N, C-alpha and C positions, 0 to 999 in steps of 0.2 A: 524562479527556482534556480539554485547554483549547484552545478555538478563539478566534481573535481576528480582529476584522474592522477593516481599516483604511480610513479615509475617503479617497475619491478627490476630486480638485478638482471633478468635474462633479456630484458628489452633491447632492442636496437637504439642507436643513437638517434636522438630526437632533434631534427632541426626545423625551425619555425622561421618563416619569412614574413614579415609584416609590411604590406604595401605592395601594390601592382603597377608602380611606375617603372621608369627605365632601370633603376637600380635593383628593384625587387625581381623584376622579370628576368634580367641578364644576370642576377645572382642565381636564379633557379636554373637557367639554361646552362651556366657553368657547372653547377652541381651536378646537373644530369650527365654532363660531358665527363666529369671527373669520378663520379661515383655510380655510373651506371651499372657496373659489374659487382658492386658492393652491396651485399644483402643485409648488412648491419646498419643500414641507416633508414630513417623514416623522415620524409619531408612533408611538412604541412604549410599551406599557403593561406594567409588571411588577409583579406582586403575588404573595404567597404563596396568595392565595385567588383563585378565578375569579369571585368574586361580591362585590358591595357588600352590606353589612349595615347597616341603620338602627339603630344602637346605642342611641339615646334610648328605643326601645320594647322593647328586649330583656327587661326585666322581665316584659312582658306574654307573652312566649313562655315564660318559667319558671314562669309562674303559669296557664299554659292559656288566657288570653284570645285570643292569636294563634297561628297555626301558624308555623313557621320561614319557610315560602315567602312569608309576608306581608310580610316585612321584608328581603328579599333581592332583588337584582337582578343577573343575569348580566352580567359585563363584556363578554362577547362579543356581547350583545344591545344594547349602546349603539350609536349611529349608527356603521356601519362604514365609511363613505365616507372618513373621515379617518384611520382606524386602520390603520396599516402592519402592526402585529403585536401580538398580547397574548402574553405570556410568564408561565406560571405558575412562579415560581422564587422562591427565597430569595436576597436581596440580602446578599452576603458583604462586599463593600467598594466604596468609591467612591474612585477616584483624581481629585482636583479639578483637578490640573495636566495629567495625561495625558488627561483627559476620557473615562475607562473605567470601567465598572462590572462587577464580577466577580459572576456569579450562579450559583446551583446549582439545576438544574432539579428539580422535585418532580413525579414521575409515579408514585407507589407502586402504583397499579393497572394500569400499562401492561404489555403482554406482555413477555416477556424477548427482548432482541435476537437476531436469527437468526444462524446460523453465519457466521463470517468477517465480522461486523458489529461495529465498535467503538462501545461505548456512549459517548454525550456526556453527561457529568454537569455539567460546568461550561462556562461561555461568558463571552467578554468582549464587552460591548455598548459601542460608542462612542456619543458624543452631542457635540452642539454646545450644546444647553441642557438642563438637567435640573431636574425639580421633585421634591423630597424631601418626600414626604407619607406616612410611614410610621406616623404615628399614635402611640399610647400603649400601654403595658403597665401591669399591675398594679404598685403600689408597697407593699410589706409593711413599709416602714419598719423592717426589721430586727428585727420582733417574732419571738421564737423559736417555731418551730412553725407559724407562719402559712402559709408556703409549701407545707408538707408536709400540713397537716391542714385547712386552710380551703377551701371552695369560693369560686370567682370569678364575676363576671359581667361578662365582657368580651368575649365572643364567642358564636356560636350554639352551639358545643360546650359552653361553660360552662352557657348556659341550659338545654341538654338534661341536663347532669349535675345541675343544681339541680332541675329538675322531677322527674327520676326519683328523686333522693334524698328529695324530700318524700313521694312516693307510697310508695316502698319503706320509708320510715321507719314508715309506718302499718301496711305488711304486716308488718313485723318486729315491731312492737309487738302486733300480733294474736296472734302465736304465742308471745309472752314472757309467763310467768307472774307474774314479779316486778312489782309495781306501781311500785317505785322505778325500775327499768330501763325500764318503759313512759314513765314522766315524763321520764327523761333522753332517751329515743329521740324523743320528741315535743316537746322543747324546741329551737325553732329560734332561733338567735342571729344577728343581723345587725351586723356591725361597720362603723361609719361612718355618720354622720348627714348626709352630703351628699345631693344629688338622687337618686342611684342607690338609697342605702340607705333613704331615705324612701319613694320610690315602690314599691320592692320590699316594704317592711314593709306598706304600705296594700294593695297587691294580694294579698300572701300572707295578710293578715287577712280580706279578702273571700272568698278561696278556702277558708280554714279555717272560717270561720263560715257558710259557703254549701254548696258542694258537698261538701267533705270531712266536714262534720257530718253530712250525709245519708248519705254512703257509709259512715262509721265512727262510727255514733252512740254505741257503748260506749267508743270511744277518745277522742272529742271533749273530754271534761273533762280529759284528761291534757295536752292540746296548750297550748303557750305560744309566744309570739313576743316575743323581747326585741330592742331596738334600743340599741346603746351608741355614744356619741360622746365622743371624748377631750376636746373643747373644751368651753366653757361653754354652747353652744347649737347647735341643728341649722342646717344650711346656712349656715355663716359667710361663704361666697362672696356671698351675697345679703343683701338688707336683713333687719333683725331681725324684721320682721313675718312673714317667711316662716318663721323658726325657731320663733316663739311660736305661729302658727297650726298649723304642722305638728305640733308637740307636742301640743296640745290635741286635734286630730282624730285623731291616732294613739292617744292615750290613749282616746278615745271608742270606737275600735274594739277595745279591749282589748289593745293592744300595750304592753308594759311598756317604758317609754322612760327612758333615763338619759343624763344629760350630765356632763361632768367625770369620766368613768370610762374612762381609757386601759386597754387591754387589755395585760398584761406577758408572756403566753405563751398559746399554744394547743397543746392535745394532742388526740388521739383520743377523750379522755373529756370534753373541755369546755374553759373558758377560766379563766385566772387573773388576777386583777386586785386591787390594793390589799390583799392578803393574803387574799382570798377566793377560793375555787374554785367556780365555777358549772358543774354537770355539764350536758352537752348532747350531743345526738346529731349536730346539723348546725350548723356555724359557715360563715357566708357573709361573705368579706371585700368590703366596698364602700367602704374607707376612702380610697381615692385611687389616682392613677395617676401616672406619670412618662413622659416621651418615650421612645419606643423607641429604644435605642441602635444605632448603626451605626458601622462602622470607615471613618474618613475619611482618606485619604492626602494630605497637602498640605505643600508647602514652607512656606507661610505659616500663621501661627497662626489656627486657628478657635476662637472662643470659646464656651463652653457654661456654662449655669448649672449649677453642681455639684449642686444639690439635685434640680432637675427634669429635669435632663440635655438641656434644650432649647437649641437652636443659636441664637446671637444673630445677628440679621440686621439690615440698615439699613432705612430707610422704604420701600424698594422691594421688600422681601422678599428680597434678595440677600445672600449671604455676603460681608462685606467682603473685598476683593482678589480676588473671583472672581464678577464680574458674570454668568456663565453659569450660576450655581448659585442656585437659588432654594428656600427652606425654607418650607413652608406647614403649617398645621394645629397639631397638638398639639406637633410638633417645632420650631415657631417660637418665638423669644423676641423680641417686638417691643414696644417701649415706646408707650403711648398719649400722644397730644399733650395731651389735656385734663387728665390727672391725673398724668402722669408714672409711671404704674405700668404694668404689663405685661398684654396682652389674656389673658383666661382660656382655659383649654383646654375650649372649648365649641362645638358644632356650627355655630351661626351664624357665628362667627368663622372657622372652617375653610372653610365655604362661600365666604365673601367673599375670604379669602386665596388659595384656590385660583383663583378667578375673575380676581383682580387679578394674580397671578403669570403666568397664562396671557396676560392683556392686555399685560403689560409685556414678554413674550417676543415677541409679534405687533409690539409697538412697535419693539423692538430690530431685528427683521427688517426693518422699514420705515424703519429709521433715524430713529424719532421719539423725542422726549423722554418719560422715563418718569413714570408716575403714582405718587404717594405713596400708601401704604396708610393708609386712615383708615376706621373703621367705628364708628358710635355704637350703643350697646347698645339694640336695639329693645324688649328686655324679657325677661322670665323666666316660664317656665311649668313647673308642677309638678303631676302628677297624684297624687291621694291616693284612689285606688279608684273604684269605680263611681259616677258622679254628683257627683264632689268633684275640685276642683282649685284651685290658687293661681295667680294671674297679676299680673303687674306690666306694664303696656304704656304706654310713653312717660310713666312716673312716676304712673299710675293704679293703684292695688292693689285687687283684688277677688277673691272666692272663691265657690264653690258651682257650681251646674249650668251657669251661663253660662260660667264660667271653664273648666270641663270640656269644654263644646262647643267653645269657642275652642281649647282644647289639642288637641282631636281634629282640627278642620278645619287648624290650622296644621301639624300633624305629616303630615297626609294630603297637603297640598300639597307637603311636602319629600320624601316618599318617591319614590325614583327608579324609574320604570317604570309604564306604564299597568296591567300585569297586577298588580303588587304593590299599587298603589293600589286596584283594584277588590277584590281579595282582602281587603285591610285593612278596607275600608269594609263589605263583606259580612258578614265576621266580626264586626265591631262591631254591626252591626244584629241579628244572630243572637243575640249575647250579651246584647242588650237584653231578649229574650224567652225565650231558652233557656239551659240551664246550660252553663258553660264546659267545655272538654275536659279530663278528668282521666286520660286514658291517657298512659301513658309515652311518651317520644319514641324 
């Protein structure tokens, strides 16, 4: 059943935020800050999940350093004074001309509707301004078998699958008599030498050589971690120093690292590349993402980058010809002023874009001139396991314990919600003195 809501003349300005990632959450927090005293606004938040996930630290959940609750924040626990409504739903399409959003409600655990009650599964939500912040999804680059056989690490559910697979691989190897099969089961292959792949490989190495070695001493000699990158170095989006340093550090952790090794096919038995087949029980895909696609209905053309699926916006984060539509985060394709390139799909840019879109909406409501988006890259931080990280802050590069502490502090400050901050800080302190959690999620 479809229900539609038509705006009346005396209604407040309706602002709708789509997506509960960095860009969406920080857009709402900025709107709350700017329009708290404004009674002429009505903010609706729509997302497929009712919580925000701190994705940059999701590899720590997958390897037992953090619990899932440490990197999540309920959307309903955000300041409620400015939130008219939160809706847990799937966004089906957005009509830019009619200013309507078709959503499909997601309530799988809800009781069945009572007798003589019609179930409402779809709804049309009207808006005056909309912020699209739907984030990104995994990009398999058309590699055969990757989607079917590789694990990913882009959500809490993914982290749960990865952690459980690691533990169950050891359990399965324990009851397997064949040494060849034990070795295959305990070979963990990570595809993609970007920040996610590098951080996961480092944490997995610490887990393997620490807690899992003690828990499965007879199986430990069979276990291997491989990291494959298709290009000529790791972390190509960052300075070459990061790639060289991470290569050496991972090698010292007994991770087998390979560059210029594109994967041609993935099966349930392992990976195929350059005429060679590598048996493996677990393949984790960390080779990249692309903007989450959404159906846009518009009379005028909306430009997208074909490869990344990001929507091209102007310097105010608006879709050309549609000044009431803002695109932020991983979905936004905006050119930098200083280099003529495009802002990368990273959290610090999503945070700033979400805040700027909110500020420009507030300015439009007050009939003020808009601000152009500009954000200088403040730095780059990569964790490489306990006590080790790489950092570049305002052009200065350094590594080691100080970089690791800085990484922890910077991310702790960005975690949304006091409860999550305290949980994360407490677990990090406990992990300094106690073994990490190796139970299944």
